[in-house]
All heavy atoms as TSV, in Angstrom:
chain	resi	resn	atom	element	x	y	z
A	1	MET	N	N	3.478	19.101	17.964
A	1	MET	CA	C	4.787	18.760	18.492
A	1	MET	C	C	4.386	18.344	19.921
A	1	MET	O	O	3.775	18.958	20.662
A	1	MET	CB	C	5.878	19.843	18.287
A	1	MET	CG	C	7.074	19.568	18.984
A	1	MET	SD	S	8.354	20.885	18.819
A	1	MET	CE	C	8.264	21.122	17.015
A	2	ASP	N	N	5.222	17.361	20.468
A	2	ASP	CA	C	4.943	17.014	21.795
A	2	ASP	C	C	5.983	17.717	22.685
A	2	ASP	O	O	7.041	18.185	22.258
A	2	ASP	CB	C	5.075	15.489	22.053
A	2	ASP	CG	C	6.444	14.903	21.942
A	2	ASP	OD1	O	7.412	15.439	22.268
A	2	ASP	OD2	O	6.567	13.698	21.433
A	3	PRO	N	N	5.752	17.846	24.016
A	3	PRO	CA	C	6.675	18.700	24.870
A	3	PRO	C	C	8.030	18.266	24.987
A	3	PRO	O	O	9.012	19.019	25.058
A	3	PRO	CB	C	5.974	18.646	26.184
A	3	PRO	CG	C	4.571	18.409	25.933
A	3	PRO	CD	C	4.508	17.542	24.640
A	4	LYS	N	N	8.216	16.928	24.872
A	4	LYS	CA	C	9.544	16.385	24.986
A	4	LYS	C	C	10.444	16.743	23.719
A	4	LYS	O	O	11.496	17.154	23.867
A	4	LYS	CB	C	9.503	14.863	25.114
A	4	LYS	CG	C	10.922	14.260	25.161
A	4	LYS	CD	C	10.830	12.690	25.385
A	4	LYS	CE	C	12.303	12.118	25.510
A	4	LYS	NZ	N	12.197	10.767	25.438
A	5	ARG	N	N	9.904	16.683	22.661
A	5	ARG	CA	C	10.493	17.178	21.351
A	5	ARG	C	C	10.858	18.595	21.386
A	5	ARG	O	O	11.851	19.088	20.988
A	5	ARG	CB	C	9.704	16.647	20.046
A	5	ARG	CG	C	10.506	17.099	18.872
A	5	ARG	CD	C	11.798	16.527	18.635
A	5	ARG	NE	N	12.445	16.959	17.445
A	5	ARG	CZ	C	13.707	17.158	17.210
A	5	ARG	NH1	N	14.532	16.851	18.320
A	5	ARG	NH2	N	14.205	17.646	16.140
A	6	ALA	N	N	9.854	19.443	21.818
A	6	ALA	CA	C	10.104	20.823	21.969
A	6	ALA	C	C	11.306	21.185	22.844
A	6	ALA	O	O	12.166	22.069	22.547
A	6	ALA	CB	C	8.855	21.537	22.433
A	7	GLN	N	N	11.405	20.515	24.061
A	7	GLN	CA	C	12.522	20.616	24.899
A	7	GLN	C	C	13.910	20.183	24.318
A	7	GLN	O	O	14.858	20.920	24.378
A	7	GLN	CB	C	12.380	19.787	26.114
A	7	GLN	CG	C	13.369	19.952	27.185
A	7	GLN	CD	C	13.554	21.390	27.721
A	7	GLN	OE1	O	12.543	21.851	28.112
A	7	GLN	NE2	N	14.710	22.008	27.547
A	8	GLU	N	N	13.808	19.066	23.520
A	8	GLU	CA	C	14.984	18.679	22.793
A	8	GLU	C	C	15.549	19.688	21.796
A	8	GLU	O	O	16.741	20.100	21.743
A	8	GLU	CB	C	14.859	17.380	21.864
A	8	GLU	CG	C	14.675	16.179	22.857
A	8	GLU	CD	C	14.170	14.988	22.028
A	8	GLU	OE1	O	13.944	15.083	20.836
A	8	GLU	OE2	O	14.001	13.806	22.653
A	9	ILE	N	N	14.522	20.323	21.111
A	9	ILE	CA	C	14.893	21.455	20.264
A	9	ILE	C	C	15.432	22.653	20.906
A	9	ILE	O	O	16.588	23.253	20.403
A	9	ILE	CB	C	13.655	21.810	19.282
A	9	ILE	CG1	C	13.329	20.541	18.345
A	9	ILE	CG2	C	13.953	23.101	18.453
A	9	ILE	CD1	C	12.010	20.800	17.593
A	10	ALA	N	N	14.754	23.031	21.946
A	10	ALA	CA	C	15.202	24.187	22.711
A	10	ALA	C	C	16.581	23.899	23.348
A	10	ALA	O	O	17.362	24.971	23.416
A	10	ALA	CB	C	14.243	24.507	23.896
A	11	SER	N	N	16.966	22.825	23.687
A	11	SER	CA	C	18.217	22.491	24.237
A	11	SER	C	C	19.335	22.282	23.308
A	11	SER	O	O	20.488	22.229	23.574
A	11	SER	CB	C	18.123	21.307	25.181
A	11	SER	OG	O	17.169	21.537	26.193
A	12	SER	N	N	18.963	22.059	21.983
A	12	SER	CA	C	19.974	21.697	20.960
A	12	SER	C	C	20.889	22.958	20.576
A	12	SER	O	O	20.408	24.124	20.646
A	12	SER	CB	C	19.150	21.357	19.698
A	12	SER	OG	O	20.044	21.118	18.659
A	13	THR	N	N	22.065	22.619	20.347
A	13	THR	CA	C	22.998	23.661	19.871
A	13	THR	C	C	22.822	23.890	18.334
A	13	THR	O	O	23.241	24.957	17.891
A	13	THR	CB	C	24.510	23.223	20.163
A	13	THR	OG1	O	24.705	21.920	19.520
A	13	THR	CG2	C	24.724	23.166	21.580
A	14	SER	N	N	22.217	22.978	17.661
A	14	SER	CA	C	21.964	23.235	16.215
A	14	SER	C	C	20.521	23.868	16.028
A	14	SER	O	O	19.637	23.631	16.817
A	14	SER	CB	C	22.123	21.950	15.473
A	14	SER	OG	O	21.162	21.052	15.828
A	15	MET	N	N	20.345	24.651	14.800
A	15	MET	CA	C	19.207	25.300	14.515
A	15	MET	C	C	18.183	24.298	13.967
A	15	MET	O	O	18.531	23.556	12.958
A	15	MET	CB	C	19.492	26.422	13.589
A	15	MET	CG	C	18.266	27.381	13.330
A	15	MET	SD	S	17.840	28.113	14.798
A	15	MET	CE	C	16.490	29.106	14.281
A	16	VAL	N	N	17.030	24.209	14.486
A	16	VAL	CA	C	16.018	23.338	13.955
A	16	VAL	C	C	14.849	24.259	13.505
A	16	VAL	O	O	14.458	25.056	14.252
A	16	VAL	CB	C	15.518	22.313	15.070
A	16	VAL	CG1	C	14.383	21.490	14.564
A	16	VAL	CG2	C	16.597	21.442	15.494
A	17	ASN	N	N	14.326	24.011	12.247
A	17	ASN	CA	C	13.340	24.820	11.799
A	17	ASN	C	C	11.945	24.468	12.488
A	17	ASN	O	O	11.549	23.336	12.354
A	17	ASN	CB	C	13.156	24.608	10.263
A	17	ASN	CG	C	14.243	25.166	9.421
A	17	ASN	OD1	O	14.891	26.087	9.973
A	17	ASN	ND2	N	14.436	24.712	8.307
A	18	VAL	N	N	11.364	25.452	13.194
A	18	VAL	CA	C	10.032	25.300	13.919
A	18	VAL	C	C	9.170	26.430	13.344
A	18	VAL	O	O	9.504	27.563	13.198
A	18	VAL	CB	C	10.321	25.423	15.333
A	18	VAL	CG1	C	8.980	25.331	16.058
A	18	VAL	CG2	C	11.169	24.317	15.956
A	19	MET	N	N	7.933	26.016	13.104
A	19	MET	CA	C	6.838	26.939	12.664
A	19	MET	C	C	5.722	27.111	13.622
A	19	MET	O	O	5.344	26.134	14.288
A	19	MET	CB	C	6.325	26.395	11.294
A	19	MET	CG	C	7.307	26.115	10.261
A	19	MET	SD	S	7.934	27.588	9.438
A	19	MET	CE	C	6.525	28.080	8.485
A	20	TYR	N	N	5.347	28.325	13.693
A	20	TYR	CA	C	4.117	28.708	14.423
A	20	TYR	C	C	3.222	29.538	13.567
A	20	TYR	O	O	3.639	30.610	13.204
A	20	TYR	CB	C	4.490	29.260	15.828
A	20	TYR	CG	C	3.239	29.796	16.619
A	20	TYR	CD1	C	2.414	28.921	17.183
A	20	TYR	CD2	C	2.878	31.074	16.621
A	20	TYR	CE1	C	1.234	29.282	17.926
A	20	TYR	CE2	C	1.857	31.601	17.486
A	20	TYR	CZ	C	1.019	30.675	18.070
A	20	TYR	OH	O	-0.056	31.016	18.776
A	21	ASN	N	N	1.999	29.097	13.390
A	21	ASN	CA	C	1.132	29.842	12.514
A	21	ASN	C	C	1.782	30.339	11.198
A	21	ASN	O	O	1.584	31.447	10.746
A	21	ASN	CB	C	0.558	31.048	13.156
A	21	ASN	CG	C	-0.371	30.644	14.243
A	21	ASN	OD1	O	-1.006	29.517	14.187
A	21	ASN	ND2	N	-0.796	31.447	15.101
A	22	GLY	N	N	2.562	29.375	10.523
A	22	GLY	CA	C	3.210	29.696	9.329
A	22	GLY	C	C	4.472	30.636	9.266
A	22	GLY	O	O	5.034	30.994	8.348
A	23	GLN	N	N	4.912	30.837	10.516
A	23	GLN	CA	C	6.108	31.770	10.781
A	23	GLN	C	C	7.110	31.016	11.438
A	23	GLN	O	O	7.021	30.171	12.332
A	23	GLN	CB	C	5.704	32.932	11.681
A	23	GLN	CG	C	6.701	33.939	11.861
A	23	GLN	CD	C	6.125	35.163	12.680
A	23	GLN	OE1	O	5.309	34.983	13.545
A	23	GLN	NE2	N	6.746	36.339	12.398
A	24	ASP	N	N	8.499	31.209	10.993
A	24	ASP	CA	C	9.585	30.585	11.542
A	24	ASP	C	C	9.795	31.206	12.984
A	24	ASP	O	O	9.869	32.427	13.052
A	24	ASP	CB	C	10.904	30.846	10.743
A	24	ASP	CG	C	10.849	30.033	9.363
A	24	ASP	OD1	O	10.362	28.989	9.389
A	24	ASP	OD2	O	11.445	30.588	8.437
A	25	VAL	N	N	10.017	30.351	13.912
A	25	VAL	CA	C	10.105	30.819	15.327
A	25	VAL	C	C	11.322	30.091	15.962
A	25	VAL	O	O	11.751	28.987	15.519
A	25	VAL	CB	C	8.825	30.519	16.139
A	25	VAL	CG1	C	7.706	31.402	15.629
A	25	VAL	CG2	C	8.515	29.070	16.298
A	26	TYR	N	N	11.753	30.664	17.080
A	26	TYR	CA	C	12.809	30.069	17.982
A	26	TYR	C	C	12.178	29.751	19.243
A	26	TYR	O	O	11.432	30.531	19.892
A	26	TYR	CB	C	13.959	31.140	18.095
A	26	TYR	CG	C	15.073	30.781	18.956
A	26	TYR	CD1	C	16.140	29.925	18.371
A	26	TYR	CD2	C	15.151	31.033	20.329
A	26	TYR	CE1	C	17.171	29.484	19.257
A	26	TYR	CE2	C	16.128	30.644	21.179
A	26	TYR	CZ	C	17.071	29.817	20.599
A	26	TYR	OH	O	18.172	29.477	21.431
A	27	ILE	N	N	12.482	28.666	19.689
A	27	ILE	CA	C	12.023	28.153	21.103
A	27	ILE	C	C	12.935	28.533	22.178
A	27	ILE	O	O	14.095	27.973	22.055
A	27	ILE	CB	C	11.700	26.608	21.156
A	27	ILE	CG1	C	10.704	26.127	20.021
A	27	ILE	CG2	C	11.174	26.230	22.501
A	27	ILE	CD1	C	10.477	24.679	19.938
A	28	GLU	N	N	12.578	29.416	23.006
A	28	GLU	CA	C	13.534	29.899	24.046
A	28	GLU	C	C	13.435	28.846	25.306
A	28	GLU	O	O	14.398	28.618	25.966
A	28	GLU	CB	C	13.120	31.172	24.489
A	28	GLU	CG	C	13.323	32.351	23.497
A	28	GLU	CD	C	13.060	33.686	24.071
A	28	GLU	OE1	O	13.058	33.849	25.316
A	28	GLU	OE2	O	13.028	34.652	23.218
A	29	HIS	N	N	12.299	28.488	25.585
A	29	HIS	CA	C	12.000	27.750	26.866
A	29	HIS	C	C	10.761	26.812	26.816
A	29	HIS	O	O	9.768	27.277	26.084
A	29	HIS	CB	C	11.722	28.658	28.054
A	29	HIS	CG	C	11.443	28.044	29.299
A	29	HIS	ND1	N	12.276	27.236	30.084
A	29	HIS	CD2	C	10.200	27.912	30.062
A	29	HIS	CE1	C	11.751	26.836	31.149
A	29	HIS	NE2	N	10.500	27.165	31.256
A	30	VAL	N	N	10.874	25.719	27.364
A	30	VAL	CA	C	9.611	24.821	27.347
A	30	VAL	C	C	9.315	24.363	28.789
A	30	VAL	O	O	10.185	24.067	29.623
A	30	VAL	CB	C	9.982	23.430	26.556
A	30	VAL	CG1	C	8.718	22.573	26.607
A	30	VAL	CG2	C	10.357	23.802	25.097
A	31	ASP	N	N	7.960	24.518	29.050
A	31	ASP	CA	C	7.405	24.109	30.355
A	31	ASP	C	C	6.694	22.833	30.041
A	31	ASP	O	O	5.528	22.880	29.598
A	31	ASP	CB	C	6.446	25.236	30.893
A	31	ASP	CG	C	5.918	24.956	32.207
A	31	ASP	OD1	O	5.818	23.668	32.642
A	31	ASP	OD2	O	5.183	25.760	32.890
A	32	GLN	N	N	7.351	21.678	30.191
A	32	GLN	CA	C	6.866	20.384	29.927
A	32	GLN	C	C	5.631	20.138	30.659
A	32	GLN	O	O	4.676	19.478	30.225
A	32	GLN	CB	C	7.787	19.285	29.973
A	32	GLN	CG	C	8.910	19.367	28.924
A	32	GLN	CD	C	9.796	18.166	28.959
A	32	GLN	OE1	O	9.352	17.088	29.254
A	32	GLN	NE2	N	11.027	18.478	28.653
A	33	GLY	N	N	5.540	20.572	31.972
A	33	GLY	CA	C	4.466	20.381	32.850
A	33	GLY	C	C	3.016	20.892	32.356
A	33	GLY	O	O	2.063	20.226	32.500
A	34	ASN	N	N	3.264	22.053	31.833
A	34	ASN	CA	C	1.989	22.712	31.320
A	34	ASN	C	C	1.813	22.690	29.833
A	34	ASN	O	O	0.872	23.193	29.276
A	34	ASN	CB	C	2.164	24.209	31.822
A	34	ASN	CG	C	1.899	24.359	33.243
A	34	ASN	OD1	O	1.038	23.679	33.892
A	34	ASN	ND2	N	2.706	25.249	33.915
A	35	GLY	N	N	2.876	22.053	29.108
A	35	GLY	CA	C	2.705	21.914	27.651
A	35	GLY	C	C	2.847	23.310	26.963
A	35	GLY	O	O	2.311	23.505	25.890
A	36	LEU	N	N	3.680	24.301	27.485
A	36	LEU	CA	C	3.707	25.497	26.981
A	36	LEU	C	C	5.227	25.830	26.534
A	36	LEU	O	O	6.191	25.307	27.149
A	36	LEU	CB	C	3.334	26.709	27.890
A	36	LEU	CG	C	1.862	26.667	28.323
A	36	LEU	CD1	C	1.709	27.648	29.465
A	36	LEU	CD2	C	0.999	26.913	27.250
A	37	ALA	N	N	5.452	26.628	25.483
A	37	ALA	CA	C	6.670	27.078	25.005
A	37	ALA	C	C	6.761	28.510	24.932
A	37	ALA	O	O	5.871	29.054	24.386
A	37	ALA	CB	C	7.071	26.364	23.578
A	38	THR	N	N	7.856	29.090	25.306
A	38	THR	CA	C	8.110	30.496	25.063
A	38	THR	C	C	8.839	30.655	23.778
A	38	THR	O	O	9.960	29.991	23.654
A	38	THR	CB	C	8.981	31.150	26.209
A	38	THR	OG1	O	8.326	30.920	27.369
A	38	THR	CG2	C	9.154	32.687	26.007
A	39	ILE	N	N	8.293	31.363	22.793
A	39	ILE	CA	C	8.872	31.459	21.526
A	39	ILE	C	C	9.025	32.869	21.044
A	39	ILE	O	O	8.412	33.814	21.718
A	39	ILE	CB	C	8.022	30.762	20.406
A	39	ILE	CG1	C	6.658	31.457	20.364
A	39	ILE	CG2	C	7.879	29.218	20.751
A	39	ILE	CD1	C	5.815	30.910	19.215
A	40	HIS	N	N	9.795	33.141	19.943
A	40	HIS	CA	C	9.757	34.463	19.329
A	40	HIS	C	C	10.049	34.210	17.820
A	40	HIS	O	O	10.723	33.291	17.484
A	40	HIS	CB	C	10.716	35.431	19.945
A	40	HIS	CG	C	12.256	35.148	19.792
A	40	HIS	ND1	N	13.064	34.478	20.684
A	40	HIS	CD2	C	13.051	35.279	18.702
A	40	HIS	CE1	C	14.224	34.325	20.209
A	40	HIS	NE2	N	14.288	34.781	18.989
A	41	PRO	N	N	9.526	35.120	16.981
A	41	PRO	CA	C	9.948	35.028	15.629
A	41	PRO	C	C	11.371	35.086	15.430
A	41	PRO	O	O	12.057	35.807	16.053
A	41	PRO	CB	C	9.249	36.210	14.918
A	41	PRO	CG	C	8.154	36.644	15.867
A	41	PRO	CD	C	8.677	36.272	17.385
A	42	ILE	N	N	11.913	34.298	14.426
A	42	ILE	CA	C	13.400	34.388	14.152
A	42	ILE	C	C	13.916	35.797	13.922
A	42	ILE	O	O	14.998	36.166	14.386
A	42	ILE	CB	C	13.651	33.525	12.926
A	42	ILE	CG1	C	13.479	31.989	13.256
A	42	ILE	CG2	C	15.115	33.684	12.425
A	42	ILE	CD1	C	14.247	31.314	14.122
A	43	ASP	N	N	13.126	36.547	13.226
A	43	ASP	CA	C	13.579	37.925	12.897
A	43	ASP	C	C	13.186	39.031	13.908
A	43	ASP	O	O	13.399	40.263	13.690
A	43	ASP	CB	C	13.109	38.329	11.455
A	43	ASP	CG	C	11.621	38.307	11.358
A	43	ASP	OD1	O	10.932	37.972	12.393
A	43	ASP	OD2	O	11.099	38.700	10.424
A	44	ASN	N	N	12.557	38.635	15.088
A	44	ASN	CA	C	12.136	39.623	16.001
A	44	ASN	C	C	12.305	39.046	17.415
A	44	ASN	O	O	11.203	38.630	18.061
A	44	ASN	CB	C	10.648	40.113	15.778
A	44	ASN	CG	C	10.313	41.359	16.643
A	44	ASN	OD1	O	11.082	41.702	17.557
A	44	ASN	ND2	N	9.226	42.002	16.312
A	45	PRO	N	N	13.349	38.965	18.054
A	45	PRO	CA	C	13.569	38.384	19.333
A	45	PRO	C	C	12.865	39.040	20.494
A	45	PRO	O	O	12.682	38.542	21.593
A	45	PRO	CB	C	15.101	38.303	19.532
A	45	PRO	CG	C	15.703	39.127	18.476
A	45	PRO	CD	C	14.616	39.374	17.472
A	46	ASN	N	N	12.372	40.210	20.276
A	46	ASN	CA	C	11.633	41.005	21.310
A	46	ASN	C	C	10.236	40.700	21.396
A	46	ASN	O	O	9.478	41.103	22.288
A	46	ASN	CB	C	11.885	42.560	21.153
A	46	ASN	CG	C	13.315	42.936	21.267
A	46	ASN	OD1	O	13.904	42.511	22.198
A	46	ASN	ND2	N	13.730	43.868	20.519
A	47	GLN	N	N	9.631	39.958	20.367
A	47	GLN	CA	C	8.257	39.601	20.316
A	47	GLN	C	C	7.968	38.269	20.882
A	47	GLN	O	O	7.606	37.275	20.342
A	47	GLN	CB	C	7.765	39.665	18.955
A	47	GLN	CG	C	6.256	39.567	18.693
A	47	GLN	CD	C	5.940	39.542	17.299
A	47	GLN	OE1	O	6.719	39.958	16.393
A	47	GLN	NE2	N	4.672	39.119	16.957
A	48	LYS	N	N	8.294	37.978	22.122
A	48	LYS	CA	C	8.142	36.733	22.943
A	48	LYS	C	C	6.675	36.534	23.214
A	48	LYS	O	O	5.889	37.408	23.465
A	48	LYS	CB	C	8.913	36.759	24.217
A	48	LYS	CG	C	10.366	36.969	23.979
A	48	LYS	CD	C	11.140	36.955	25.320
A	48	LYS	CE	C	12.538	37.169	24.991
A	48	LYS	NZ	N	13.369	37.278	26.242
A	49	GLN	N	N	6.318	35.261	23.132
A	49	GLN	CA	C	4.967	34.811	23.638
A	49	GLN	C	C	5.018	33.399	24.001
A	49	GLN	O	O	5.839	32.649	23.649
A	49	GLN	CB	C	3.922	34.936	22.387
A	49	GLN	CG	C	4.234	34.292	21.153
A	49	GLN	CD	C	3.246	34.561	20.069
A	49	GLN	OE1	O	2.118	34.530	20.333
A	49	GLN	NE2	N	3.800	34.686	18.811
A	50	SER	N	N	3.991	33.172	24.758
A	50	SER	CA	C	3.959	31.626	25.345
A	50	SER	C	C	2.701	31.001	24.594
A	50	SER	O	O	1.695	31.634	24.331
A	50	SER	CB	C	3.449	31.515	26.852
A	50	SER	OG	O	4.701	32.033	27.505
A	51	VAL	N	N	3.056	29.831	24.044
A	51	VAL	CA	C	2.053	29.067	23.184
A	51	VAL	C	C	2.040	27.652	23.586
A	51	VAL	O	O	2.966	27.107	24.114
A	51	VAL	CB	C	2.407	29.220	21.641
A	51	VAL	CG1	C	2.291	30.714	21.244
A	51	VAL	CG2	C	3.674	28.636	21.278
A	52	SER	N	N	1.009	26.908	23.218
A	52	SER	CA	C	0.925	25.491	23.432
A	52	SER	C	C	1.929	24.823	22.581
A	52	SER	O	O	1.956	25.165	21.372
A	52	SER	CB	C	-0.433	24.951	23.063
A	52	SER	OG	O	-0.421	23.515	22.941
A	53	VAL	N	N	2.730	23.809	23.024
A	53	VAL	CA	C	3.643	23.159	22.196
A	53	VAL	C	C	2.968	22.356	21.065
A	53	VAL	O	O	3.585	22.074	20.036
A	53	VAL	CB	C	4.552	22.164	23.014
A	53	VAL	CG1	C	5.455	22.986	23.827
A	53	VAL	CG2	C	3.886	21.157	23.682
A	54	GLN	N	N	1.702	22.041	21.325
A	54	GLN	CA	C	0.886	21.360	20.318
A	54	GLN	C	C	0.687	22.220	18.941
A	54	GLN	O	O	0.451	21.704	17.921
A	54	GLN	CB	C	-0.465	20.923	20.812
A	54	GLN	CG	C	-0.467	20.024	21.971
A	54	GLN	CD	C	0.245	18.669	21.653
A	54	GLN	OE1	O	0.118	18.063	20.553
A	54	GLN	NE2	N	0.957	18.072	22.651
A	55	SER	N	N	0.800	23.479	19.140
A	55	SER	CA	C	0.639	24.294	18.016
A	55	SER	C	C	1.928	24.606	17.335
A	55	SER	O	O	1.920	25.267	16.177
A	55	SER	CB	C	0.084	25.743	18.496
A	55	SER	OG	O	0.974	26.475	19.369
A	56	LEU	N	N	3.023	24.085	17.633
A	56	LEU	CA	C	4.249	24.201	16.921
A	56	LEU	C	C	4.502	22.915	15.981
A	56	LEU	O	O	4.059	21.832	16.237
A	56	LEU	CB	C	5.511	24.223	17.977
A	56	LEU	CG	C	5.391	25.339	19.012
A	56	LEU	CD1	C	6.592	25.075	20.000
A	56	LEU	CD2	C	5.516	26.644	18.297
A	57	ASP	N	N	5.168	23.312	14.857
A	57	ASP	CA	C	5.355	22.229	13.732
A	57	ASP	C	C	6.896	22.281	13.457
A	57	ASP	O	O	7.432	23.359	13.257
A	57	ASP	CB	C	4.641	22.474	12.605
A	57	ASP	CG	C	3.136	22.342	12.762
A	57	ASP	OD1	O	2.739	21.303	13.282
A	57	ASP	OD2	O	2.349	23.213	12.303
A	58	GLU	N	N	7.497	21.123	13.511
A	58	GLU	CA	C	8.797	20.978	13.047
A	58	GLU	C	C	8.884	20.888	11.471
A	58	GLU	O	O	8.298	20.018	10.988
A	58	GLU	CB	C	9.537	19.752	13.599
A	58	GLU	CG	C	10.922	19.651	13.402
A	58	GLU	CD	C	11.601	18.598	14.214
A	58	GLU	OE1	O	10.934	17.954	15.061
A	58	GLU	OE2	O	12.830	18.340	13.996
A	59	ALA	N	N	9.580	21.798	10.895
A	59	ALA	CA	C	9.674	21.808	9.354
A	59	ALA	C	C	10.637	20.890	8.814
A	59	ALA	O	O	11.583	20.602	9.481
A	59	ALA	CB	C	9.988	23.325	8.959
Protein backbone atom coordinates (compact mmCIF):
# COMPACT_ATOMS: atom_id res chain seq x y z
CA MET A 1 0.00 0.00 0.00
CA ASP A 2 1.30 3.49 -0.64
CA PRO A 3 1.52 6.09 2.15
CA LYS A 4 -1.18 8.31 0.65
CA ARG A 5 -3.73 5.48 0.60
CA ALA A 6 -2.79 4.46 4.15
CA GLN A 7 -3.44 8.05 5.28
CA GLU A 8 -6.82 8.07 3.50
CA ILE A 9 -7.81 4.88 5.33
CA ALA A 10 -6.58 6.20 8.70
CA SER A 11 -8.59 9.40 8.22
CA SER A 12 -11.73 7.66 6.98
CA THR A 13 -14.82 7.42 9.16
CA SER A 14 -15.74 4.09 7.57
CA MET A 15 -13.99 0.83 8.38
CA VAL A 16 -11.66 -0.41 5.65
CA ASN A 17 -10.26 -3.95 5.83
CA VAL A 18 -6.48 -3.80 6.11
CA MET A 19 -4.20 -6.80 6.59
CA TYR A 20 -0.70 -7.08 8.04
CA ASN A 21 0.95 -10.51 7.92
CA GLY A 22 -2.44 -12.16 7.43
CA GLN A 23 -4.04 -10.38 10.38
CA ASP A 24 -6.81 -7.76 10.32
CA VAL A 25 -5.41 -4.48 11.64
CA TYR A 26 -6.50 -0.92 12.33
CA ILE A 27 -4.33 1.98 11.14
CA GLU A 28 -4.02 4.57 13.91
CA HIS A 29 -1.51 6.97 12.38
CA VAL A 30 0.55 7.34 9.21
CA ASP A 31 3.93 9.06 8.93
CA GLN A 32 3.95 9.69 5.19
CA GLY A 33 7.45 11.18 5.25
CA ASN A 34 8.97 7.99 6.62
CA GLY A 35 6.47 5.57 5.08
CA LEU A 36 5.47 4.15 8.48
CA ALA A 37 2.10 3.36 9.98
CA THR A 38 1.14 2.79 13.61
CA ILE A 39 -1.23 -0.17 13.66
CA HIS A 40 -2.85 -2.59 16.07
CA PRO A 41 -4.79 -5.84 15.61
CA ILE A 42 -8.54 -5.27 15.42
CA ASP A 43 -9.06 -7.46 18.49
CA ASN A 44 -6.16 -6.07 20.56
CA PRO A 45 -5.87 -2.26 20.61
CA ASN A 46 -3.07 -2.42 23.21
CA GLN A 47 -0.70 -4.25 20.83
CA LYS A 48 0.51 -1.23 18.85
CA GLN A 49 3.43 -1.37 16.47
CA SER A 50 5.02 0.71 13.73
CA VAL A 51 5.38 -0.96 10.35
CA SER A 52 6.18 0.03 6.80
CA VAL A 53 3.05 1.02 4.88
CA GLN A 54 4.39 -1.15 2.06
CA SER A 55 3.72 -4.22 4.25
CA LEU A 56 -0.01 -3.38 4.56
CA ASP A 57 -2.61 -4.82 2.19
CA GLU A 58 -6.11 -3.54 1.59
CA ALA A 59 -8.48 -6.48 1.61
